[in-house]
C-alpha positions in Angstrom: 0.3 0.2 0.1 1.6 3.5 -0.8 1.7 5.9 1.7 0.6 9.6 2.0 2.7 12.3 1.5 2.5 13.7 5.0 3.3 10.0 6.5 6.5 9.7 3.9 7.6 13.2 5.6 6.9 11.9 8.8 8.9 8.6 8.7 12.1 10.8 7.4 11.6 13.0 10.7 13.1 10.2 13.0 15.2 7.2 13.6 12.6 4.1 13.6 15.5 2.0 15.0 16.8 4.1 17.9 15.3 3.8 21.1 14.8 7.6 22.7 15.0 9.2 26.0 11.4 9.3 27.3 11.3 13.2 27.2 12.9 13.4 23.3 10.1 10.4 22.4 7.1 12.9 23.5 8.5 15.8 22.0 9.1 13.7 18.8 5.6 12.0 18.8 3.9 15.4 19.1 6.2 17.0 16.2 5.2 13.9 14.0 1.8 14.0 14.6 -0.1 15.7 11.5 -4.0 14.6 11.7 -5.9 17.6 11.5 -7.8 16.4 14.9 -6.6 16.0 18.4 -4.8 13.1 18.3 -4.6 10.6 21.1 -1.2 9.4 22.2 -0.8 5.8 23.4 1.8 3.9 25.4 2.7 0.2 24.4 4.8 -2.0 26.7 6.3 -5.3 25.7 6.6 -7.5 28.8 8.6 -10.6 29.9 5.9 -12.1 31.1 4.1 -16.2 29.6 0.5 -14.8 28.6 -0.7 -18.1 28.6 -0.1 -18.3 32.4 -2.9 -17.5 34.3 -0.4 -16.5 37.6 1.4 -13.8 35.1 -1.5 -12.1 33.9 -0.9 -8.4 34.5 -4.2 -6.1 34.6 -5.0 -3.1 36.8 -5.8 0.6 36.6 -3.8 3.5 37.0 -4.8 7.2 37.4 -3.0 9.5 35.2 -2.1 12.9 37.1 -3.4 15.0 34.0 -6.2 13.1 32.6 -6.8 11.3 29.0 -7.9 14.5 27.4 -11.3 12.1 26.7 -14.5 12.6 28.2 -15.2 9.4 29.7 -18.6 7.4 29.5 -19.4 5.2 32.6 -22.2 2.8 33.2 -23.0 1.7 36.9 -24.8 -1.2 38.0 -26.2 -0.1 41.3 -29.2 0.6 42.8 -30.9 2.7 45.7 -28.2 4.9 47.9 -25.5 3.8 45.8 -27.3 4.6 42.3 -27.7 8.2 43.6 -24.1 8.2 45.0 -23.1 7.4 41.0 -25.4 9.7 39.7 -24.1 12.5 41.6 -20.3 11.2 41.0 -21.1 11.8 36.9 -22.1 8.6 36.1 -23.9 8.5 32.5 -25.7 5.2 32.5 -27.4 3.8 35.9 -29.5 0.6 36.2 -30.2 -2.6 37.6 -31.5 -5.9 35.9 -33.6 -3.9 33.2 -30.3 -2.2 32.5 -28.9 -5.8 32.2 -31.6 -6.9 30.0 -31.6 -4.2 27.6 -27.8 -4.8 27.0 -28.3 -8.4 26.4 -31.2 -7.6 24.1 -29.2 -4.6 22.4 -31.5 -2.3 23.0 -29.1 -0.6 24.6 -26.1 0.8 22.9 -22.9 -0.3 24.3 -21.4 3.1 24.0 -19.5 3.7 27.1 -15.9 3.1 28.3 -16.1 2.1 31.5 -18.6 -0.6 33.2 -18.8 -0.3 36.9 -21.0 -2.6 39.3 -21.5 -2.8 43.2 -21.1 -6.8 44.5 -24.7 -7.1 45.1 -25.5 -6.5 41.4 -22.7 -9.5 39.9 -25.4 -11.9 39.9 -27.3 -9.8 37.5 -24.3 -8.6 35.4 -22.8 -11.9 35.4 -24.9 -12.9 32.6 -23.5 -10.2 30.4 -20.2 -11.7 29.9 -20.6 -12.5 26.3 -21.6 -9.2 25.6 -19.2 -7.1 27.7 -16.3 -9.4 28.0 -15.5 -9.2 24.3 -15.4 -5.7 24.5 -13.2 -5.6 27.8 -16.2 -3.8 29.6 -16.8 -6.6 32.4 -16.8 -5.5 35.7 -13.7 -6.8 37.7 -12.6 -6.9 41.3 -8.8 -6.7 40.3 -9.4 -3.5 38.0 -11.2 -2.3 40.7 -14.5 -2.2 38.6 -16.6 -4.0 41.4 -16.8 -1.8 44.3 -18.9 -0.4 47.2 -17.4 2.7 47.0 -19.0 3.5 43.4 -19.2 7.1 43.8 -15.3 7.5 44.5 -14.8 5.2 41.4 -17.1 7.0 38.8 -15.4 9.9 39.6 -12.0 8.7 39.3 -12.6 7.1 35.8 -13.8 10.3 35.0 -10.7 12.0 35.9 -8.7 9.9 34.0 -8.0 6.5 35.5 -7.8 4.0 32.9 -7.8 0.0 32.9 -5.2 -2.2 31.2 -4.4 -5.6 30.5 -2.0 -7.5 28.9 -2.9 -9.2 25.5 -2.1 -12.6 24.5 1.2 -11.5 23.2 2.1 -10.0 26.4 1.9 -6.5 25.5 -0.2 -4.0 27.5 -1.4 -0.7 25.5 -2.8 2.1 27.2 -3.9 6.2 26.5 -1.7 8.7 28.1 -3.2 11.6 26.9 -3.7 13.8 23.4 -0.8 15.6 21.2 -2.5 19.0 22.3 -1.0 18.3 26.0 2.0 20.0 27.1 5.0 17.5 26.8 5.6 17.5 30.4 2.1 16.6 31.2 2.3 13.6 28.4 5.7 12.8 30.6 4.3 12.9 33.5 1.4 10.6 32.7 3.8 8.2 30.7 5.6 7.7 34.1 2.8 7.0 36.0 1.6 4.5 33.8 4.9 3.1 33.6 5.8 2.8 37.4 2.2 1.4 37.4 3.4 -1.9 34.9 6.4 -2.0 36.7 4.8 -2.6 40.1 2.3 -4.9 38.9 5.3 -7.4 37.6 4.1 -11.1 38.7 6.1 -12.9 41.0 6.4 -15.5 38.6 7.9 -13.7 35.7 11.4 -14.1 35.2 14.5 -12.2 33.5 13.7 -8.5 32.7 10.1 -7.3 32.7 9.9 -4.5 30.6 11.3 -5.6 27.3 10.5 -2.8 25.3 8.4 0.6 25.4 6.6 2.3 22.1 4.4 5.4 22.2 2.7 6.8 19.2 -0.4 9.1 18.1 -3.6 7.7 17.0 -1.9 8.9 13.3 1.4 8.7 14.0 4.2 6.0 13.8 5.5 4.4 16.5 8.6 5.9 18.7 11.0 3.6 20.8 11.9 4.6 24.0 15.1 3.4 26.0 13.5 1.4 29.0 16.4 1.8 31.3 16.1 5.5 31.2 12.1 5.2 31.4 12.7 3.3 34.8 14.8 6.0 35.6 12.3 8.6 35.0 10.3 6.7 37.2 12.2 6.5 40.2 13.1 10.1 40.3 9.4 11.0 40.0 8.0 8.5 42.8 
């Protein structure tokens, strides 16, 4: 497939094989962005895990200090006082069994980013595994989306908490902001995300854990980061 003129110019603007200092990589991603919209900036981490082993799954949530720049839509399964708490915290969609039925039947569009449930609603939510699971939306205690403290959790996701989970190849992808962010804001988010991933290292993982890291904008190329310098950045900012 032939490349666009913009993409050809971008590819000539950096060394594809070089592993950059984190700050330099952030600057490059912002410079190499050419789309007419405010592109998302995403980080990808190559981890030294065996994703086939249940005890080596890497998943959880991280609160980005400067948010993601995205309006996060949150659905909540809760009733009575906890439903009111979720509403006051800014939840976009709240319900119980009737909401689960609507999702299962297809009457309710799954146009949200996060699904949160209180523990008492999991018997209702459980049947939505085939619907929410493939989209990565199924509430789970390990990711903090099954909780009694529903108001605080809704507010955290609205403010910039993101979920992450390794794919079958042992990689973790997550957003760290927008091209329009100040460089230091992106760097701060990158450091927070990297710190969280490093802390999530499974005890059974052998050898070097963070084997590679790359950041890119939605339409831009991936810029490799020196993982040793990235780990130094994390230590400096802890």
